[in-house]
PLY file of the C-alpha trace (Angstrom):
ply
format ascii 1.0
element vertex 344
property float x
property float y
property float z
element edge 343
property int vertex1
property int vertex2
end_header
29.78 105.32 17.76
31.70 106.95 20.59
31.40 105.28 23.99
33.28 105.45 27.27
35.20 102.30 26.42
36.17 103.66 23.02
38.09 106.45 24.74
39.44 104.26 27.51
42.74 103.13 26.02
44.17 106.65 26.00
42.93 107.22 29.54
44.28 103.88 30.75
47.77 104.67 29.51
47.79 107.79 31.67
46.47 106.18 34.87
48.81 105.61 37.84
48.76 102.26 39.60
46.07 102.52 42.24
47.53 101.33 45.48
45.29 102.87 48.09
46.24 105.72 50.43
49.50 106.27 52.15
49.63 105.36 55.83
51.98 103.83 58.38
51.65 101.02 60.87
53.07 100.60 64.32
54.73 103.99 64.62
57.13 104.02 61.67
59.31 102.04 59.31
61.65 99.30 60.44
63.40 98.38 57.19
63.46 99.07 53.44
60.14 100.39 52.10
58.58 100.38 48.66
59.00 103.57 46.66
55.88 105.68 47.33
53.54 106.29 44.41
51.19 109.29 44.05
47.84 107.97 45.19
44.22 109.11 45.44
42.83 110.22 48.74
40.61 107.88 50.69
37.00 108.81 51.10
34.98 107.90 54.17
33.57 104.42 53.90
36.48 103.25 51.70
39.21 100.75 52.49
41.48 101.22 55.50
44.68 102.77 54.08
46.79 100.72 56.48
45.66 97.55 54.68
47.32 98.77 51.53
50.55 99.57 53.36
50.68 95.89 54.33
49.82 94.81 50.79
52.71 96.79 49.37
54.99 95.53 52.13
54.20 91.89 51.30
54.02 92.30 47.54
57.68 91.84 46.63
57.87 88.56 48.53
54.42 87.12 47.80
53.07 88.48 44.51
55.08 86.08 42.36
52.73 83.23 43.32
49.67 85.22 44.37
49.02 87.72 41.58
46.30 85.83 39.70
43.68 83.14 40.13
41.74 82.02 43.18
44.55 83.14 45.49
45.40 86.32 43.61
45.63 88.49 46.71
48.00 90.92 45.02
46.10 91.45 41.78
44.93 94.80 43.14
44.24 96.68 46.36
40.60 95.56 46.11
41.63 91.91 45.73
43.89 92.12 48.79
41.07 93.64 50.82
38.37 91.19 49.74
40.36 87.93 49.40
42.78 88.24 52.31
41.83 90.95 54.82
38.20 89.87 54.99
38.88 86.11 55.01
38.44 84.77 58.58
40.38 81.64 57.57
43.45 83.84 57.21
43.00 86.83 59.51
41.21 87.22 62.82
40.93 90.98 63.44
42.47 91.96 66.77
44.14 88.56 67.29
47.52 88.08 65.57
48.27 84.83 67.43
44.93 83.41 66.32
45.36 84.39 62.67
46.40 81.55 60.31
48.22 84.10 58.13
50.67 84.78 60.97
51.14 81.03 61.51
51.98 80.62 57.80
54.39 83.52 57.72
56.14 82.24 60.86
56.29 78.66 59.51
54.27 77.07 62.30
50.83 76.38 60.87
49.39 73.03 62.01
46.60 70.82 60.68
47.35 71.55 57.04
49.79 70.43 54.37
50.74 74.10 54.01
52.87 74.89 57.04
54.65 78.01 55.87
54.88 80.78 53.28
56.82 80.91 51.03
56.35 77.20 50.36
60.06 76.46 50.04
63.14 77.81 51.73
62.92 79.92 54.85
59.53 81.18 56.03
58.69 84.85 55.75
59.58 85.60 59.37
63.16 84.40 58.83
63.47 86.42 55.64
62.18 89.44 57.55
64.75 88.95 60.32
67.49 89.08 57.67
66.05 92.32 56.27
65.02 90.67 52.99
61.39 91.84 53.09
59.68 95.21 52.89
57.71 94.75 56.11
58.51 93.13 59.45
56.55 90.53 61.37
56.15 93.05 64.19
54.43 95.44 61.79
52.16 92.68 60.49
51.24 91.67 64.02
50.52 95.28 65.00
48.36 95.70 61.90
46.24 92.65 62.76
46.03 93.65 66.43
44.64 97.05 65.42
42.44 95.67 62.66
38.70 95.77 63.16
36.12 93.66 61.36
35.45 95.74 58.23
31.96 96.79 57.44
30.42 96.55 54.00
30.16 99.89 52.25
27.51 100.39 49.58
29.01 103.69 48.46
30.69 103.68 45.04
34.46 103.82 45.03
35.51 106.83 42.96
39.07 105.48 42.66
38.13 101.97 41.50
39.26 101.03 38.00
36.23 100.54 35.73
38.21 99.42 32.69
40.40 96.31 32.46
42.75 95.29 29.68
42.46 91.78 28.26
45.10 89.48 29.69
47.72 87.64 27.64
45.71 84.44 28.10
42.61 86.15 26.71
44.57 86.93 23.59
46.21 83.53 23.48
43.10 81.38 23.81
40.07 83.67 23.46
41.28 85.36 20.29
42.24 82.03 18.76
38.71 80.73 19.23
37.15 83.99 18.11
39.06 83.86 14.82
37.99 80.27 14.18
41.53 78.91 14.66
42.64 75.64 16.22
45.88 74.09 17.34
46.14 72.34 13.97
46.08 75.72 12.19
49.43 76.51 13.80
51.21 73.16 14.18
51.33 69.86 12.33
51.45 66.71 14.47
54.97 66.04 15.62
56.08 63.48 18.24
58.60 65.90 19.79
56.53 69.08 19.63
55.23 70.55 22.85
52.16 71.91 21.03
51.96 75.10 23.05
49.97 77.87 21.38
52.17 80.25 23.36
55.12 79.72 21.04
53.41 81.37 18.07
55.87 83.84 16.60
55.33 86.84 14.36
55.10 84.70 11.20
52.97 81.63 11.99
53.60 80.22 8.50
57.12 79.36 9.63
55.70 76.72 11.97
52.91 75.26 9.84
54.88 72.22 8.66
57.12 71.17 11.53
57.25 71.67 15.24
59.07 74.87 16.27
62.71 74.61 17.27
64.20 75.96 20.48
64.68 79.46 19.07
61.04 79.67 18.01
59.93 78.49 21.45
61.91 81.22 23.18
60.66 83.86 20.75
57.03 82.88 21.23
57.37 82.65 25.01
58.86 86.13 25.02
55.90 87.32 22.94
53.48 85.92 25.54
55.44 87.73 28.23
55.37 90.93 26.14
51.58 90.71 26.11
51.72 90.75 29.91
51.56 87.02 30.61
52.46 86.01 34.15
54.13 82.85 35.41
54.10 81.35 38.90
57.06 79.17 37.92
59.43 82.09 37.30
57.50 84.40 39.70
56.57 86.88 36.98
53.52 88.94 37.88
50.83 89.31 35.22
50.78 92.78 33.66
47.39 94.15 32.60
48.56 97.63 31.63
48.36 98.87 28.03
51.96 99.95 27.78
54.31 100.34 24.83
55.58 96.74 24.86
52.03 95.41 24.81
51.03 97.60 21.86
54.19 96.82 19.90
53.53 93.11 20.36
49.82 93.24 19.61
50.26 94.93 16.21
52.25 92.16 14.44
50.45 89.43 16.35
47.01 90.67 15.25
48.17 90.85 11.65
49.71 87.36 11.69
46.75 85.71 13.41
44.21 87.50 11.19
46.16 86.41 8.11
45.99 82.83 9.34
42.24 83.12 9.95
41.37 84.91 6.68
43.37 82.41 4.60
41.85 79.40 6.35
39.64 77.48 3.92
35.92 77.64 4.72
36.41 79.54 7.98
32.73 79.87 8.81
33.52 81.22 12.28
35.02 84.36 10.76
33.17 84.72 7.44
29.44 84.45 8.05
28.32 86.48 5.01
31.26 87.19 2.73
34.46 85.35 1.76
38.09 86.42 1.59
37.54 87.18 -2.10
34.61 89.55 -1.49
35.54 93.10 -2.41
34.03 96.54 -2.61
32.25 95.53 -5.82
30.03 93.32 -3.64
29.01 96.22 -1.44
26.07 94.58 0.33
28.01 91.48 1.41
31.02 93.58 2.36
29.01 95.89 4.58
27.05 93.03 6.13
30.24 91.15 7.02
31.88 94.19 8.58
28.73 94.85 10.60
28.89 91.23 11.79
32.56 91.64 12.81
31.72 94.84 14.66
29.31 92.87 16.84
31.62 89.84 17.08
34.75 91.71 18.17
33.40 94.81 19.88
30.15 93.43 21.35
28.23 96.43 20.02
25.91 96.63 17.01
27.25 98.87 14.25
25.37 101.83 12.83
25.41 102.50 9.08
27.90 105.30 9.79
30.19 102.91 11.69
30.24 100.45 8.80
30.75 103.16 6.17
33.67 104.61 8.13
35.45 101.24 8.36
34.85 100.46 4.69
36.13 103.83 3.52
39.02 104.29 5.96
40.31 100.71 6.35
39.05 98.22 3.76
39.01 100.21 0.50
42.50 101.76 0.84
44.03 98.32 1.50
42.06 96.74 -1.34
43.13 99.49 -3.74
46.78 99.10 -2.80
46.84 95.29 -2.80
43.79 93.00 -3.00
40.60 91.98 -1.18
42.30 89.28 0.92
44.82 91.76 2.33
41.99 94.21 2.98
40.16 91.59 5.04
43.36 90.85 7.01
43.86 94.54 7.75
40.21 95.00 8.73
40.38 91.99 11.06
43.55 93.39 12.67
41.81 96.77 13.02
39.11 95.14 15.15
41.61 93.15 17.26
43.52 96.35 18.07
40.39 98.40 18.68
40.04 99.78 22.26
36.58 98.20 22.54
38.20 94.79 22.01
41.39 95.37 24.01
39.50 96.74 27.03
36.38 95.68 28.87
0 1
1 2
2 3
3 4
4 5
5 6
6 7
7 8
8 9
9 10
10 11
11 12
12 13
13 14
14 15
15 16
16 17
17 18
18 19
19 20
20 21
21 22
22 23
23 24
24 25
25 26
26 27
27 28
28 29
29 30
30 31
31 32
32 33
33 34
34 35
35 36
36 37
37 38
38 39
39 40
40 41
41 42
42 43
43 44
44 45
45 46
46 47
47 48
48 49
49 50
50 51
51 52
52 53
53 54
54 55
55 56
56 57
57 58
58 59
59 60
60 61
61 62
62 63
63 64
64 65
65 66
66 67
67 68
68 69
69 70
70 71
71 72
72 73
73 74
74 75
75 76
76 77
77 78
78 79
79 80
80 81
81 82
82 83
83 84
84 85
85 86
86 87
87 88
88 89
89 90
90 91
91 92
92 93
93 94
94 95
95 96
96 97
97 98
98 99
99 100
100 101
101 102
102 103
103 104
104 105
105 106
106 107
107 108
108 109
109 110
110 111
111 112
112 113
113 114
114 115
115 116
116 117
117 118
118 119
119 120
120 121
121 122
122 123
123 124
124 125
125 126
126 127
127 128
128 129
129 130
130 131
131 132
132 133
133 134
134 135
135 136
136 137
137 138
138 139
139 140
140 141
141 142
142 143
143 144
144 145
145 146
146 147
147 148
148 149
149 150
150 151
151 152
152 153
153 154
154 155
155 156
156 157
157 158
158 159
159 160
160 161
161 162
162 163
163 164
164 165
165 166
166 167
167 168
168 169
169 170
170 171
171 172
172 173
173 174
174 175
175 176
176 177
177 178
178 179
179 180
180 181
181 182
182 183
183 184
184 185
185 186
186 187
187 188
188 189
189 190
190 191
191 192
192 193
193 194
194 195
195 196
196 197
197 198
198 199
199 200
200 201
201 202
202 203
203 204
204 205
205 206
206 207
207 208
208 209
209 210
210 211
211 212
212 213
213 214
214 215
215 216
216 217
217 218
218 219
219 220
220 221
221 222
222 223
223 224
224 225
225 226
226 227
227 228
228 229
229 230
230 231
231 232
232 233
233 234
234 235
235 236
236 237
237 238
238 239
239 240
240 241
241 242
242 243
243 244
244 245
245 246
246 247
247 248
248 249
249 250
250 251
251 252
252 253
253 254
254 255
255 256
256 257
257 258
258 259
259 260
260 261
261 262
262 263
263 264
264 265
265 266
266 267
267 268
268 269
269 270
270 271
271 272
272 273
273 274
274 275
275 276
276 277
277 278
278 279
279 280
280 281
281 282
282 283
283 284
284 285
285 286
286 287
287 288
288 289
289 290
290 291
291 292
292 293
293 294
294 295
295 296
296 297
297 298
298 299
299 300
300 301
301 302
302 303
303 304
304 305
305 306
306 307
307 308
308 309
309 310
310 311
311 312
312 313
313 314
314 315
315 316
316 317
317 318
318 319
319 320
320 321
321 322
322 323
323 324
324 325
325 326
326 327
327 328
328 329
329 330
330 331
331 332
332 333
333 334
334 335
335 336
336 337
337 338
338 339
339 340
340 341
341 342
342 343
């Protein structure tokens, strides 16, 4: 069953980062600038390209804490436009002195517990004076002074990304639940264990009896980072691209987690028709279970041809080489690594 999403992983790997259209503000640069990236042209009715110049100018300083969540202004050009540019509680078009964003950046906001940005150290304006930012306060003020209240366009944006990769947290928590796994499937109770699912390493069996040691914690944390996990604490921006590091991490992780799920006794969340001992000799149960996984993991009903292809190309070769349990582990990992699961 070929769909747009089924072909999306290959396309996503080739996409440039969409950062709007190139433009300048206030007559030219006044300090170090981000390296320009080839970008799509702006169509009429789209976002003001100058907004994205400001986004890229602020990104290095601000994205560490504002890349995700409710205040994820730097998650994308669209997020910056909708969450910051169009928020009257932050920006008053045409009035820099009346814009709370300027007050925050200059460290003089009143009537709030948040008086400056960044929260600690010198405010943005001081950093800018020392040449430590990619945009000056004068440029920001000029941008707001020239900004007009944006209208709402109903025209489709031809440059907007229509496919998104699952985040590291989706894999960490969503996949765990989908496979019918719990915290107890990875760690035994231990008074000194931190219990974080994020420290799962390539071989989860190594941590089934005792809490992981410091080395295991670092390894698992690095694995979460390799999946693109962000952190406000260390100012690491979440990465939602499907790059080489992500793929190389997902392969062993999918196999290890699927092994844990397939070998779990009475895992009714994963096996709704068959069991881990069901093989090709039980053709009806085998096909029914794979059809159920197709819907569970890929959110699409499977045709008879889909099921037959997976049985013949994935399950049977693994069963022939090893056994039915290994075939189920490999088939589970096949679904976890499938573009229809990785992307939405």
